[in-house]
C-alpha positions in Angstrom: 133.7 111.3 129.7 130.4 110.4 131.3 132.1 108.6 134.1 134.3 111.6 135.0 131.3 114.0 134.9 129.2 111.6 137.0 131.8 111.2 139.7 132.6 114.9 139.8 128.9 115.7 140.2 128.5 113.0 142.9 131.4 114.7 144.8 129.7 118.1 144.5 126.4 116.7 145.8 127.9 114.7 148.7 130.1 117.6 149.8 127.6 120.4 148.9 130.2 122.2 146.9 128.6 123.4 143.7 131.2 126.0 142.7 132.1 124.1 139.5 128.6 124.3 138.1 127.1 127.6 139.1 126.8 129.7 135.9 123.8 131.9 136.6 120.5 131.8 138.5 119.0 129.7 135.7 122.0 127.4 135.3 122.8 126.4 138.9 123.4 123.0 140.3 123.0 124.2 143.9 119.5 125.6 143.1 118.4 122.3 141.6 119.9 120.3 144.4 118.4 122.6 147.0 114.9 122.2 145.5 114.5 118.7 147.0 113.6 117.3 143.5 116.8 115.3 143.0 115.7 111.8 143.7 114.0 109.0 141.8 111.5 107.8 142.8 110.4 111.1 144.4 110.6 111.3 148.2 107.8 109.4 150.0 106.5 107.6 146.8 108.1 104.2 147.2 107.7 102.2 150.3 111.1 101.4 151.8 112.7 104.2 149.9 111.3 107.2 151.8 114.0 109.5 150.6 114.3 108.0 147.1 117.7 107.5 145.3 119.7 110.6 144.5 120.2 111.2 140.7 124.0 111.3 141.2 123.8 107.6 142.1 122.2 106.8 138.8 125.0 108.6 137.0 127.7 106.9 138.9 126.2 103.5 138.1 124.9 104.3 134.6 128.0 105.5 132.8 130.4 102.7 134.0 127.6 100.2 133.0 127.4 101.9 129.6 131.1 101.4 129.2 130.9 97.7 130.1 127.9 97.1 127.8 129.6 99.0 125.0 132.8 97.0 125.3 130.9 93.8 125.4 128.8 94.8 122.3 131.9 95.7 120.3 133.7 92.5 121.4 130.8 90.3 120.5 129.5 92.1 117.3 132.6 94.2 116.2 130.3 97.2 116.3 127.4 98.7 118.3 125.1 97.8 115.4 123.1 94.7 115.8 123.6 94.7 119.6 121.8 95.7 122.7 123.8 98.9 123.0 121.3 101.3 121.2 118.2 100.0 123.0 120.2 100.0 126.3 121.1 103.7 125.8 117.5 104.5 124.9 116.6 103.5 128.4 118.9 106.2 129.7 117.4 108.7 127.2 113.9 107.9 128.4 115.0 108.3 132.0 116.2 111.8 131.2 112.6 112.8 130.6 111.9 112.9 134.3 114.8 115.3 135.3 114.0 117.4 132.2 110.4 117.7 133.5 111.6 118.7 136.9 114.0 121.3 135.5 111.6 122.8 133.0 108.2 122.5 134.6 108.6 122.1 138.4 111.6 124.4 138.8 110.5 126.8 136.1 113.6 126.8 134.0 116.4 126.2 136.5 118.9 123.8 135.1 121.8 121.8 136.5 124.5 122.3 133.8 126.4 119.1 134.9 123.1 117.1 134.7 122.3 118.5 131.3 125.9 117.6 130.1 125.3 114.0 131.3 122.0 113.9 129.3 123.8 115.2 126.2 126.6 112.6 126.7 124.0 109.9 126.7 122.3 111.3 123.6 125.7 111.4 121.8 126.5 107.9 122.8 123.1 106.8 121.4 123.7 108.7 118.2 127.1 107.0 117.8 125.6 103.6 118.5 122.9 104.1 115.9 125.1 105.6 113.2 128.0 103.1 113.6 128.7 100.9 110.6 128.6 97.2 110.9 131.7 95.2 110.3 129.6 92.4 108.8 129.9 92.0 105.0 127.1 93.3 102.9 125.1 90.5 101.4 125.5 91.8 97.8 129.3 91.9 98.2 129.3 88.1 98.7 127.7 87.4 95.3 129.6 86.8 92.0 129.6 89.8 89.6 127.2 89.5 86.8 129.0 89.0 83.5 127.5 90.6 80.5 128.7 90.8 76.9 132.4 91.1 76.0 132.7 94.8 75.7 135.7 96.5 77.3 133.3 98.5 79.4 131.7 95.4 81.0 135.2 93.9 81.5 136.3 97.1 83.2 133.4 96.9 85.7 134.4 93.3 86.6 138.1 94.0 86.8 137.7 97.4 88.5 139.6 99.3 85.8 138.4 102.3 83.8 138.2 101.7 80.0 141.0 103.4 78.2 143.0 104.3 81.3 146.2 102.4 82.2 149.1 103.4 84.4 151.4 100.8 82.8 152.8 100.7 79.3 151.3 97.4 78.4 147.6 96.4 78.8 146.6 92.8 79.5 
């Protein structure tokens, strides 16, 4: 999803066609792009990068890179848990602080809906990576069950059957 949105936005910025993301005066990609605050580092700050790098370039690189890192993490670990995926995605979340600052403070509440959707996609990816369950066995499951007295209740805990309930006519 992020890849498609990033490439669509790149096309809009390269061709200066923002018809797909003009909702209102406050939610308008053209207004944000026309502000001149759409590069990182900002224009004139970094020697050798007088014009900075347009945000759309970061999106076009970031989301395919997220896909590759995610596939690698799942292949290596079986799950995003215990991998570099969540910290990797956090880098993207931290990066979004700069464009948010531009849209909220510098532009006074003018937002690029496509950009905001890409931030949200990254936040969702991070949430999924953090909340995914590991495929590794839980340490307690590898231990032998503790056997106590000979009551039917303790035997049912070991065998997994409820005391007094049986689906068959004969009980072992």
